[in-house]
C-alpha positions as CSV (number, residue, x, y, z in Angstrom):
1,M,7.7,-6.3,8.0
2,T,6.2,-7.4,5.0
3,I,4.9,-5.9,1.9
4,K,1.5,-7.3,0.7
5,A,0.3,-5.0,-1.7
6,V,1.9,-1.5,-3.1
7,G,-0.7,0.6,-4.4
8,V,-1.7,4.6,-5.5
9,V,-3.7,6.9,-3.9
10,I,-6.3,7.8,-6.9
11,D,-8.7,9.9,-4.7
12,R,-8.3,12.5,-1.6
13,V,-12.1,12.4,-0.8
14,I,-12.5,10.7,2.7
15,R,-15.3,8.3,2.1
16,V,-17.2,6.0,4.1
17,I,-16.8,2.2,4.0
18,R,-19.7,0.0,3.9
19,D,-20.4,-4.0,4.2
20,H,-24.0,-4.0,3.4
21,G,-25.3,-1.0,3.6
22,K,-23.7,-0.4,7.4
23,P,-20.7,1.7,8.1
24,I,-17.8,0.3,8.5
25,G,-14.7,2.3,8.6
26,H,-13.7,5.4,6.5
27,G,-10.9,5.3,3.7
28,V,-9.9,6.5,0.0
29,R,-9.5,4.6,-3.3
30,V,-6.8,3.4,-4.4
31,R,-4.9,2.0,-7.6
32,W,-3.1,-1.2,-6.1
33,V,-0.7,-1.9,-8.9
34,W,1.3,-5.1,-7.3
35,R,-0.1,-7.8,-5.2
36,G,1.8,-10.2,-3.4
37,P,3.2,-12.9,-3.4
38,Q,3.6,-11.1,0.3
39,Y,7.8,-10.0,0.4
40,R,9.5,-10.2,3.9
41,V,11.4,-7.0,4.1
42,G,12.8,-7.8,7.4
43,Q,13.2,-6.2,10.6
44,I,13.2,-2.7,10.5
45,E,14.6,-0.3,13.1
46,D,13.5,3.6,13.0
47,K,11.2,5.9,14.9
48,Y,7.6,5.4,12.5
49,P,5.3,3.1,14.7
50,V,3.2,3.0,12.5
51,R,4.0,0.0,10.1
52,A,0.8,-1.9,10.7
53,V,-1.2,0.7,9.1
54,A,-2.8,0.0,6.1
55,V,-1.9,2.5,3.5
56,F,0.9,5.3,5.2
57,R,4.2,7.6,3.9
58,E,7.5,5.1,3.5
59,H,10.2,6.6,5.0
60,H,12.8,3.9,5.5
61,P,15.4,4.3,2.1
62,D,15.2,0.2,1.7
63,V,12.1,-0.1,1.6
64,Q,11.2,3.0,-0.3
65,D,13.5,1.2,-2.5
66,K,11.6,-2.2,-2.7
67,V,8.5,-0.5,-2.7
68,I,9.2,0.8,-5.8
69,E,10.6,-2.1,-8.2
70,L,7.6,-3.6,-6.6
71,L,5.5,-0.7,-7.9
72,L,6.7,-0.9,-11.5
73,Q,6.9,-4.5,-11.9
74,G,3.4,-3.9,-11.7
75,A,2.9,-1.2,-13.9
76,Q,5.1,-3.2,-16.4
77,A,2.7,-6.6,-15.8
78,A,-0.3,-4.0,-16.9
79,P,0.0,-1.2,-18.3
80,N,-3.3,-0.7,-19.9
81,Q,-5.5,-1.2,-16.9
């Protein structure tokens, strides 16, 4: 598993995502706090098969620790954004 970015969902409204006016999907607004370089966590063995999904709630404690570390690192780097 690789962590590519860490963000906080800032709006519960599910919006239509458009590309040149054409609907291409749905999503929520996210404030990206940390973006790469990619952090390799390694193989995770657990019961959650959603790791390929862009946004999901993380349950593995080792991954949670790293995400929180990256979140705090990103917040310190840009506290006024």
